[in-house]
FILUM-214045 format. One record per residue: residue number from 0; residue in one letter; chain; z, y, x of N, C-alpha, C in turn. Coordinates in steps of 0.02 Angstrom, whole numbers, m for minus. Each point is the difference from the previous one (the first is absolute). Example, Ala and Ser with C-alpha at 12.3 -4.5 7.8 and 13.67 -1.06 7.14 Angstrom:
% FILUM-214045
n,res,chain,n_c3,n_c2,n_c1,ca_c3,ca_c2,ca_c1,c_c3,c_c2,c_c1
0,a,A,390,m284,660,0,59,m45,0,60,45
1,s,A,m36,53,m18,3,59,42,37,55,m39
//
This chain:
% FILUM-214045
n,res,chain,n_c3,n_c2,n_c1,ca_c3,ca_c2,ca_c1,c_c3,c_c2,c_c1
0,m,A,m1485,m781,343,65,m4,33,52,41,m38
1,k,A,60,m27,m9,52,35,m37,27,59,40
2,i,A,24,50,m37,32,58,31,73,m17,12
3,k,A,21,5,62,69,m18,19,46,59,m9
4,i,A,48,m8,m46,47,53,m17,71,m20,20
5,g,A,34,44,35,71,m10,16,42,49,m40
6,i,A,58,m22,m24,45,43,m39,68,1,36
7,l,A,19,57,27,65,8,32,53,14,m52
8,t,A,51,m42,m4,54,12,m47,67,m13,34
9,s,A,45,49,m5,64,m6,35,60,m1,m46
10,s,A,m11,11,m66,58,5,m44,m18,m18,m71
11,r,A,51,m11,m41,m11,m14,m71,m38,58,m33
12,a,A,12,62,23,m29,58,m32,m76,2,10
13,d,A,m23,m6,62,m73,5,10,m36,m61,m27
14,y,A,32,m58,3,m32,m60,m27,m12,7,m75
15,g,A,49,27,m36,m8,10,m71,m57,49,m16
16,i,A,m7,51,41,m54,48,m10,m68,m33,12
17,y,A,m4,m42,51,m63,m33,17,m25,m49,m54
18,k,A,44,m27,m41,m16,m58,m40,m63,5,m43
19,p,A,m14,57,m32,m64,3,m37,m61,m11,44
20,l,A,2,27,61,m55,m9,47,m2,m72,26
21,l,A,58,m28,16,4,m69,24,m28,m49,m51
22,s,A,17,11,m62,m24,m45,m53,m76,0,m4
23,k,A,m30,59,3,m73,5,m5,m35,m26,62
24,l,A,27,15,59,m30,m24,62,3,m76,4
25,s,A,56,m29,m21,9,m73,5,m47,m38,m46
26,e,A,m22,33,m54,m45,m32,m49,m74,12,15
27,d,A,m14,40,51,m69,20,16,m25,m39,60
28,d,A,m50,m41,m10,m26,m44,53,m32,37,58
29,r,A,m10,64,m8,m31,39,54,50,19,54
30,f,A,65,m13,m13,52,20,47,40,m59,26
31,d,A,20,4,62,46,m47,32,64,38,13
32,l,A,52,m15,m39,61,41,m2,56,m31,42
33,t,A,30,41,43,59,m20,39,56,51,m11
34,i,A,58,m25,m19,59,44,m8,42,m5,64
35,i,A,13,57,31,38,3,63,69,26,m17
36,a,A,48,m45,m6,68,17,m22,46,9,60
37,f,A,41,52,m3,47,14,54,58,41,m28
38,g,A,41,27,44,53,46,m22,52,m33,m45
39,m,A,18,35,m54,54,m23,m44,m17,m65,m35
40,h,A,m64,m16,m7,m19,m64,m32,32,m59,36
41,l,A,11,6,65,22,m57,40,75,1,12
42,q,A,36,46,m32,72,6,11,40,m26,m60
43,k,A,45,m44,15,40,m32,m53,41,52,m38
44,h,A,29,48,35,43,49,m34,m39,49,m42
45,h,A,m66,m2,3,m41,39,m45,m36,m44,m51
46,g,A,26,m60,m9,m23,m43,m54,m54,m50,19
47,s,A,m19,m3,64,m53,m47,22,m60,1,m48
48,t,A,m26,59,m12,m53,8,m50,m66,m32,22
49,i,A,m3,m27,60,m58,m39,21,m13,m58,m49
50,e,A,54,m25,m31,m7,m56,m46,m40,19,m62
51,a,A,7,62,m23,m39,24,m57,m74,4,17
52,i,A,m14,19,63,m70,3,22,m30,m70,2
53,r,A,38,m48,26,m23,m70,1,m14,m25,m70
54,k,A,45,16,m46,m8,m23,m69,m63,28,m32
55,d,A,m15,63,13,m60,31,m30,m64,m31,28
56,d,A,0,m19,63,m56,m37,30,m67,37,m9
57,f,A,m1,64,20,m61,39,m7,m51,m15,55
58,g,A,23,m24,57,m46,m13,55,37,m31,59
59,t,A,m32,m1,58,33,m24,61,59,45,16
60,l,A,54,m30,23,61,38,14,17,m4,74
61,h,A,4,57,34,23,4,69,66,38,2
62,q,A,42,m17,49,64,35,8,5,29,71
63,v,A,25,61,4,10,33,64,73,23,4
64,f,A,36,m22,50,71,14,5,13,62,44
65,g,A,64,21,3,17,55,43,41,55,m33
66,m,A,18,m8,m64,37,50,m37,73,3,24
67,p,A,29,61,10,71,3,20,47,m24,m55
68,e,A,55,m31,19,49,m24,m48,48,55,m21
69,k,A,11,50,44,46,55,m16,m40,63,m14
70,d,A,35,51,m26,m36,60,m23,24,64,34
71,t,A,28,m5,60,16,61,37,m65,31,27
72,e,A,4,63,19,m60,33,28,m26,m37,60
73,l,A,47,m24,44,m21,m36,60,m35,m65,m18
74,e,A,28,m38,m47,m30,m64,m18,m68,9,m35
75,i,A,m6,52,m41,m64,13,m33,m53,15,54
76,s,A,18,41,49,m47,18,53,m20,m61,42
77,k,A,51,m41,17,m15,m61,38,m42,m48,m41
78,g,A,15,m5,m64,m38,m44,m44,m72,21,m6
79,y,A,m12,66,0,m68,27,m2,m39,m26,60
80,g,A,33,3,58,m33,m24,61,m13,m75,m2
81,q,A,49,m38,m26,m9,m73,m5,m59,m18,m46
82,l,A,m6,37,m55,m54,m13,m46,m68,15,32
83,i,A,m3,53,39,m62,16,36,m19,m57,47
84,v,A,49,m27,35,m14,m56,46,m26,m60,m39
85,h,A,33,m18,m54,m21,m59,m39,m68,11,m32
86,f,A,m12,60,m26,m65,13,m31,m55,7,52
87,s,A,17,20,60,m51,1,53,m28,m71,11
88,e,A,46,m48,1,m22,m70,6,m41,m22,m60
89,y,A,22,22,m59,m35,m20,m60,m71,27,m1
90,w,A,m8,65,12,m67,30,m2,m45,m27,54
91,s,A,28,m22,54,m42,m28,54,m28,m69,m19
92,n,A,29,m31,m51,m21,m67,m20,m32,m4,m69
93,h,A,m3,56,m36,m27,m1,m68,m45,61,m12
94,e,A,m56,m12,m31,m47,54,m16,m14,2,m75
95,f,A,m6,60,m26,m14,10,m71,m53,54,m7
96,d,A,m37,m3,m55,m46,55,m16,38,62,m23
97,n,A,56,m11,m32,40,55,m27,72,m22,m8
98,v,A,47,43,21,71,m15,m6,34,56,m38
99,f,A,35,m17,m55,33,49,m41,72,12,24
100,a,A,18,64,5,68,21,14,21,47,m56
101,l,A,61,m8,m25,22,39,m58,61,40,17
102,g,A,m1,64,m19,60,40,1,20,30,66
103,d,A,65,m5,15,29,45,50,60,m28,38
104,r,A,12,m64,m4,60,m26,33,m10,m9,75
105,f,A,56,1,38,m5,m3,72,m31,m64,25
106,e,A,14,m56,m34,m28,m64,23,m75,m3,m14
107,m,A,m23,32,m55,m72,3,m13,m34,42,53
108,s,A,31,54,19,m28,42,53,m6,m38,66
109,a,A,51,m40,17,m1,m39,62,m58,m50,0
110,a,A,m10,m33,m57,m55,m49,m6,m67,34,11
111,v,A,m8,60,m28,m63,36,7,m10,27,70
112,q,A,53,29,29,m7,28,67,m21,m54,50
113,a,A,26,m61,m9,m18,m54,45,m74,m18,m5
114,g,A,m31,15,m57,m70,m19,m10,m50,50,27
115,i,A,23,59,20,m46,52,22,m43,m22,60
116,p,A,29,m28,53,m42,m21,57,m49,m55,m18
117,f,A,14,m38,m52,m44,m55,m21,m53,24,m50
118,r,A,0,65,m15,m49,30,m45,0,m33,m69
119,v,A,60,m16,m23,7,m29,m67,m22,51,m52
120,n,A,m40,m22,m48,m25,44,m53,52,3,m56
121,f,A,44,50,3,54,5,m48,m22,42,m60
122,s,A,24,m21,m60,m7,38,m62,70,18,m24
123,h,A,14,64,m8,67,23,m18,4,17,m74
124,i,A,50,m28,m33,14,15,m71,62,45,m3
125,h,A,m4,52,m41,54,49,m11,10,47,59
126,g,A,m54,17,34,3,52,51,0,69,m31
127,g,A,14,50,41,m4,70,m22,59,25,m40
128,e,A,49,m42,m12,59,21,m40,53,30,45
129,t,A,50,29,m30,53,35,38,68,m22,m26
130,t,A,44,m20,47,69,m16,m17,44,31,55
131,l,A,21,61,m12,33,39,52,69,m26,18
132,g,A,30,m40,m44,67,m25,14,2,m66,38
133,a,A,m59,m22,23,m3,m64,36,m46,5,60
134,i,A,19,m32,55,m44,0,58,m63,m41,m13
135,d,A,m1,m35,m57,m60,m35,m21,m60,48,m5
136,n,A,15,63,m12,m53,50,m4,m43,m1,64
137,i,A,33,m8,57,m35,m3,65,m39,m66,5
138,y,A,32,m55,m17,m33,m65,4,m63,m2,m44
139,r,A,5,30,m60,m57,0,m45,m60,35,33
140,h,A,12,57,30,m55,36,31,m27,m36,62
141,q,A,44,m35,36,m23,m42,56,m49,m53,m24
142,i,A,17,m32,m55,m44,m52,m27,m66,30,m22
143,t,A,3,58,m32,m61,34,m20,m46,13,59
144,l,A,27,26,54,m40,17,59,m31,m62,33
145,a,A,32,m58,m9,m25,m62,30,m48,m37,m45
146,s,A,m11,25,m62,m39,m36,m49,m71,28,m7
147,s,A,m46,m43,m20,m70,19,m10,m15,17,m73
148,n,A,38,m31,m46,m12,9,m71,66,20,m34
149,h,A,m6,40,m53,60,28,m30,m5,m2,m76
150,f,A,48,m35,m32,1,m6,m73,62,38,m24
151,v,A,m10,61,m24,56,44,m17,11,m2,m75
152,a,A,60,26,m21,20,m5,m70,m11,63,m40
153,a,A,m22,55,31,m14,62,m36,m44,45,44
154,q,A,m34,47,m31,m47,41,37,34,43,53
155,s,A,61,23,m14,35,41,50,15,m41,63
156,f,A,9,m65,m8,12,m43,59,m65,m10,39
157,a,A,m55,m1,m35,m65,m6,34,m11,59,46
158,k,A,18,60,m23,m7,60,41,44,m4,62
159,k,A,61,m25,m9,47,m6,57,m28,m48,52
160,v,A,m26,m57,m22,m29,m48,46,m60,31,36
161,s,A,m42,36,m37,m58,32,30,22,50,54
162,d,A,53,37,m14,25,47,50,26,m36,62
163,l,A,32,m57,m10,29,m38,55,m54,m30,45
164,i,A,m52,m29,m30,m50,m36,39,m60,43,18
165,g,A,m3,60,m29,m55,45,15,m67,m21,m28
166,s,A,3,m36,m57,m62,m25,m30,13,m14,m74
167,k,A,m53,1,m40,5,m19,m70,m30,m69,m13
168,q,A,m19,m35,53,m32,m65,m7,51,m55,m15
169,n,A,m21,m47,m42,39,m61,m14,70,15,m27
170,i,A,5,52,m42,62,16,m35,m14,m5,m75
171,l,A,35,m46,m33,m12,m12,m71,64,11,m40
172,d,A,m4,43,m51,55,11,m46,m4,m54,m55
173,v,A,41,m52,7,m4,m58,m45,61,m5,m46
174,g,A,50,43,9,62,m6,m39,48,m49,33
175,a,A,58,m9,m32,52,m44,27,m17,m73,m16
176,l,A,m6,m41,52,m20,m70,m8,51,m39,m42
177,s,A,63,16,5,51,m37,m38,m9,6,m75
178,l,A,m34,53,m22,m11,12,m72,m64,m31,m26
179,d,A,m39,m31,44,m63,m29,m21,10,m52,m55
180,g,A,m30,13,m57,5,m47,m56,68,m5,m32
181,f,A,43,51,12,69,m6,m27,1,m5,m76
182,e,A,m51,32,m32,0,0,m73,m13,m69,m29
183,n,A,m28,m45,41,m13,m69,m22,45,m51,35
184,l,A,45,25,43,44,m45,37,51,m32,m46
185,i,A,2,m65,m1,48,m37,m41,64,m9,42
186,l,A,51,36,m18,63,m3,37,44,m57,m26
187,p,A,42,m28,43,49,m49,m23,46,31,m52
188,e,A,21,m39,m48,49,24,m49,65,19,35
189,w,A,27,57,m17,61,22,33,57,m49,m9
190,t,A,1,m34,m56,54,m49,m11,m1,m56,52
191,s,A,m61,m21,20,m5,m52,50,17,26,70
192,v,A,m22,62,15,17,31,64,74,10,6
193,m,A,30,23,m54,71,12,m4,40,m63,17
194,k,A,m21,m56,m28,34,m64,13,m10,m22,72
195,e,A,m61,8,25,m15,m22,69,43,37,51
196,f,A,14,64,m12,37,40,48,72,14,m21
197,n,A,22,m37,m51,70,4,m22,21,71,m19
198,i,A,m42,33,m40,13,68,m23,21,m4,m73
199,p,A,55,32,m19,23,m5,m70,m47,35,m49
200,s,A,3,m21,m63,m42,29,m52,31,65,m25
201,e,A,m11,53,38,27,66,m17,m51,53,16
202,n,A,8,59,m29,m40,58,21,15,14,74
203,f,A,m51,15,39,12,9,71,m44,55,30
204,i,A,23,25,57,m37,49,40,m21,m35,65
205,l,A,m63,8,18,m28,m32,60,8,48,59
206,v,A,31,m25,53,18,43,57,m26,m28,66
207,t,A,m32,42,40,m21,m19,67,8,59,47
208,f,A,41,m8,51,10,51,51,m16,m28,69
209,h,A,m37,39,39,m13,m14,70,29,57,41
210,p,A,14,m12,65,25,55,42,m51,55,11
211,e,A,24,59,12,m44,54,22,m3,m3,76
212,t,A,m58,m13,26,m6,m14,72,m14,62,42
213,v,A,m4,58,m33,m3,63,38,71,26,10
214,n,A,38,6,m54,71,22,5,45,m61,7
215,v,A,m8,m37,54,34,m64,8,76,8,m3
216,n,A,26,52,31,73,8,5,32,17,m68
217,m,A,m41,15,m50,26,17,m66,7,m62,m45
218,n,A,m24,m57,23,m4,m58,m44,69,m26,m22
219,k,A,50,7,42,67,m21,m21,24,43,m59
220,y,A,m13,64,3,18,44,m56,m41,m18,m62
221,y,A,m65,m13,9,m43,m17,m56,26,m64,m35
222,c,A,22,m48,39,26,m62,m29,64,14,m41
223,k,A,40,45,25,61,19,m37,m18,30,m68
224,v,A,m51,44,m1,m22,31,m62,m27,m54,m48
225,i,A,m41,m45,27,m29,m53,m41,55,m43,m31
226,y,A,50,m17,40,55,m41,m25,35,35,m59
227,e,A,16,64,9,36,37,m52,m42,8,m63
228,v,A,m65,12,8,m44,9,m58,m6,m65,m39
229,l,A,m14,m54,35,m10,m64,m35,65,m26,m30
230,e,A,55,14,33,66,m18,m27,10,35,m67
231,k,A,m20,63,m5,11,38,m62,m48,m23,m55
232,i,A,m65,m4,15,m47,m16,m54,3,m72,m21
233,s,A,30,m43,41,7,m71,m19,53,m9,m55
234,q,A,37,54,m14,49,m4,m55,m35,m8,m67
235,n,A,m63,25,m4,m36,m2,m63,m62,m45,1
236,d,A,m27,m12,59,m61,m41,6,7,m49,58
237,h,A,m30,m58,m9,m3,m47,56,m48,28,53
238,i,A,13,m17,63,m41,24,56,m32,m60,35
239,v,A,m67,0,5,m36,m51,37,m27,32,63
240,i,A,24,m23,57,m18,29,65,m47,m47,37
241,t,A,m58,25,20,m42,m37,47,17,25,70
242,m,A,6,m46,47,31,16,65,m47,38,46
243,a,A,31,36,47,m37,45,45,m43,m39,49
244,n,A,m54,34,23,m45,m28,50,32,1,70
245,a,A,m38,m27,48,23,m2,70,m18,64,36
246,d,A,28,56,m24,m9,64,34,61,14,43
247,t,A,m4,51,41,57,21,41,60,14,m45
248,m,A,55,m36,13,63,5,m38,m6,m26,m71
249,g,A,m50,m40,m14,m6,m30,m66,60,m44,m18
250,s,A,33,m28,50,58,m43,m12,57,38,m33
251,l,A,5,65,13,52,41,m33,m9,m2,m76
252,f,A,m62,6,m22,m14,1,m72,10,m69,m30
253,r,A,m17,m51,38,11,m68,m24,75,m14,m8
254,e,A,40,23,48,72,m11,m3,31,39,m59
255,t,A,m25,61,m12,24,39,m56,m12,m37,m66
256,s,A,m60,m29,m6,m16,m38,m61,46,m60,m8
257,k,A,13,m34,55,43,m60,m2,72,19,m17
258,e,A,23,58,25,68,22,m16,6,16,m75
259,l,A,m51,31,m28,1,14,m72,1,m65,m40
260,k,A,m40,m47,21,m2,m64,m35,67,m36,4
261,e,A,32,4,57,65,m34,9,53,33,m44
262,k,A,m1,66,m5,51,35,m39,m14,m4,m75
263,y,A,m66,0,m18,m19,0,m71,m50,m57,m14
264,p,A,23,m61,6,m46,m57,m4,m36,m6,m67
265,n,A,30,26,m53,m31,m5,m66,m44,60,m18
266,k,A,2,50,43,m38,62,m12,m61,8,46
267,i,A,1,m37,55,m52,8,51,m35,m67,12
268,s,A,m67,2,1,m40,m59,20,m41,19,61
269,l,A,m1,m45,50,m38,11,61,m59,m49,3
270,v,A,m58,26,18,m60,m41,6,m32,14,68
271,e,A,m7,m52,40,m31,9,66,m74,14,m7
272,s,A,m35,m40,m40,m72,10,m10,m20,m28,m67
273,f,A,m23,43,m46,m25,m22,m65,m68,m33,6
274,g,A,m43,26,45,m70,m15,m3,m33,50,m47
275,k,A,m65,12,7,m33,54,m37,6,m6,m75
276,e,A,m20,m57,m28,m1,m8,m72,70,5,m30
277,n,A,48,m32,32,69,3,m24,28,71,5
278,y,A,m19,35,54,24,69,9,m29,45,m55
279,f,A,m64,m8,m14,m30,40,m53,31,m17,m68
280,s,A,17,m63,m10,34,m19,m62,68,34,m5
281,a,A,36,3,57,64,35,2,m9,75,m13
282,m,A,m51,29,31,m14,71,m11,m13,14,m74
283,k,A,m41,m42,m30,m18,9,m71,61,m7,m45
284,a,A,45,m46,17,59,m12,m42,57,49,12
285,s,A,m2,35,56,55,46,18,0,62,m44
286,k,A,55,36,1,4,64,m34,m37,54,40
287,f,A,11,0,65,m34,45,46,17,m21,71
288,l,A,m25,37,50,10,m18,70,39,54,36
289,i,A,39,m21,49,33,46,46,m12,m26,71
290,g,A,m14,46,47,m7,m21,69,m44,46,39
291,n,A,m29,m27,54,m46,39,42,m57,m43,24
292,t,A,m22,m46,m43,m52,m47,17,m68,24,m25
293,s,A,m53,m20,34,m68,21,m19,m20,m27,m68
294,s,A,29,m56,m22,m19,m28,m65,17,48,m57
295,g,A,53,40,9,17,49,m50,m52,55,m5
296,i,A,m33,14,56,m51,53,3,m68,m27,m23
297,l,A,m18,m60,24,m68,m25,m11,m8,m36,m67
298,e,A,49,m40,m20,m11,m48,m53,39,11,m64
299,a,A,59,31,5,44,4,m59,m32,36,m59
300,a,A,m41,50,14,m32,38,m54,m44,m44,m43
301,s,A,m32,m50,30,m44,m44,m38,39,m46,m46
302,y,A,65,m7,12,41,m42,m44,46,44,m43
303,g,A,m16,64,m4,35,45,m46,72,12,19
304,k,A,16,4,65,69,7,22,11,65,39
305,f,A,55,33,m18,23,57,39,31,m25,65
306,v,A,2,44,50,27,m18,66,43,57,26
307,v,A,61,m16,21,40,48,38,m14,m14,73
308,n,A,m38,44,32,m20,m9,70,48,41,43
309,v,A,38,m35,43,55,31,36,m18,12,73
310,g,A,15,60,25,m8,15,71,m71,17,19
311,t,A,m14,m5,64,m64,23,28,m46,m55,23
312,r,A,19,m63,m9,m42,m55,26,m72,4,m27
313,q,A,m7,19,m64,m66,4,m31,m25,73,m4
314,l,A,34,46,34,m18,70,m2,m71,11,25
315,g,A,m39,36,m39,m69,14,19,m51,m45,m34
316,r,A,23,m52,m32,m45,m47,m34,m21,28,m68
317,l,A,m63,m11,m18,m24,18,m66,42,m34,m53
318,q,A,22,38,m50,43,m27,m53,m30,11,m69
319,s,A,12,m48,m44,m18,8,m70,59,33,m36
320,g,A,m8,13,m65,50,38,m36,63,m38,m19
321,n,A,7,m62,22,58,m41,m18,57,5,50
322,v,A,m10,38,54,48,1,56,45,61,m4
323,i,A,65,m12,5,50,54,7,29,m5,70
324,n,A,m7,52,40,22,m1,69,70,29,7
325,t,A,41,m33,40,68,25,15,14,m8,74
326,d,A,51,36,22,28,m13,67,47,m60,m4
327,f,A,26,m21,58,53,m49,0,65,36,m19
328,n,A,5,16,m64,55,39,m27,21,m32,m65
329,k,A,63,m21,m5,24,m37,m58,m12,38,m65
330,k,A,17,63,m1,m7,39,m62,m74,6,m21
331,q,A,m44,11,49,m71,5,m16,m28,m65,m28
332,i,A,19,m55,31,m26,m65,m22,25,m17,m70
333,i,A,65,11,m12,28,m14,m66,m32,45,m53
334,a,A,m13,64,18,m32,45,m47,m71,m24,m17
335,a,A,m36,m25,50,m68,m27,m11,3,m61,m46
336,v,A,49,m43,11,8,m59,m43,13,21,m72
337,e,A,43,49,m10,15,23,m68,m61,33,m32
338,k,A,m40,35,39,m61,31,m26,m48,m53,m26
339,i,A,m8,m54,39,m45,m54,m21,26,m33,m64
340,k,A,64,m10,m4,28,m34,m58,m9,41,m64
341,t,A,m4,66,6,m8,42,m60,m74,14,m15
342,d,A,m44,m13,49,m72,12,m11,m34,m67,m15
343,k,A,m10,m14,m62,m27,m66,m20,m77,m1,0
344,n,A,m32,58,6,m72,3,m7,m33,1,69
345,f,A,m28,m57,19,m34,m5,65,m70,29,m5
346,r,A,m15,49,42,m65,33,0,m26,3,71
347,c,A,m46,m44,17,m21,m2,70,m64,m40,9
348,v,A,m44,23,43,m59,m37,22,10,m16,74
349,n,A,m12,m61,19,9,m20,70,m57,27,42
350,k,A,15,44,47,m51,31,42,m30,m48,51
351,y,A,31,m59,8,m23,m48,50,m48,m52,m29
352,y,A,m7,m1,m66,m40,m53,m30,m74,17,m4
353,k,A,m41,m48,21,m72,2,m11,m22,m72,m15
354,p,A,m49,m9,m44,m22,m68,m17,m40,m31,57
355,n,A,0,m67,1,m43,m40,45,13,12,74
356,t,A,63,11,18,16,13,70,m22,m56,46
357,a,A,22,m62,m15,m17,m56,43,m75,m12,2
358,n,A,m33,3,m57,m73,m10,m2,m37,52,43
359,n,A,23,61,m1,m33,53,39,10,m11,75
360,i,A,58,m27,19,10,m17,71,m47,m55,21
361,i,A,m7,m51,m43,m45,m56,15,m72,23,5
362,k,A,m21,44,m45,m68,27,3,m13,34,67
363,f,A,50,37,23,m7,33,65,m8,m51,56
364,l,A,41,m52,m1,m4,m52,51,m69,m32,2
365,l,A,m28,m14,m58,m65,m32,m4,m56,47,23
366,n,A,4,62,m20,m51,49,21,3,13,75
367,e,A,62,2,26,9,11,72,m30,m58,39
368,r,A,9,m60,m26,m26,m59,34,m77,1,m1
369,l,A,m28,19,m57,m73,3,m6,m29,52,46
//
């Protein structure tokens, strides 16, 4: 009998991380794979990324609705409740041997919390990490506490998970799944990606900003700083912005990006969703990264890129030597940009990389079943 695996995916970000595992599971006759898509995947204003999942055709596809359309604190809280209701119905009608949950987003937490009474066997990827500038820190630990198996990206995270659950059982340090096989990953040519997303053939800086969901009232000021910084550095380099996620007040950051594009149409490019391979191609082709996204912390070092990490959203996360941290301060950010431009020698080992991440997860699933 095949092992029934469910994969919870709520956004372009977690789906891209899952892909090495999805590819191997879909090709292995010992597994029956179901992708459970919800959240931003089903929202048109976030690019309807459900279509990319359909195109990949890794397995059976289920959809669960209930994501809030707005991003106020009230709507996020109400949406959390709606997702619990919808997932309660889902778990009552579907059974799996193992269900994967990744990361720390509020909608992922809601899906997992709904499964607790149904004794769903959850496996958590990227537990034990710390992001003090985002309430996701709480959601991540909630998912950890509700999970039976834990696939962490570094040994320090394994210790954190062990402290949280009061046990050392079923905790595996496998490295960052998104980096699995990156050295052999054939990326799309940047020239083709550039044409697909209407990005000019110029040197560019890759930018991604999300709201800080702990200091919510500061986000208007943060957007003002971002606008002024990008306005200045776009005088010398093109700016490619990937749009903000559906976090509390994420629309403020999206509107800031749109205002920049409207004022400087030839200097700013906006991308709703690259997809994993295209995003990595953009990362590889860029001069460096600016923002507060986890991809700057987890993946950029493997592509030889410096990162200006702004604010506290990623505060507390393990960092490699490619990251320069700044406050939301125009002078600090500009100074970091100038430092990168004068330092041509990249010297860094990615602390999140380990070989055979997906294979080691699969070995665990098979041994657990036996």
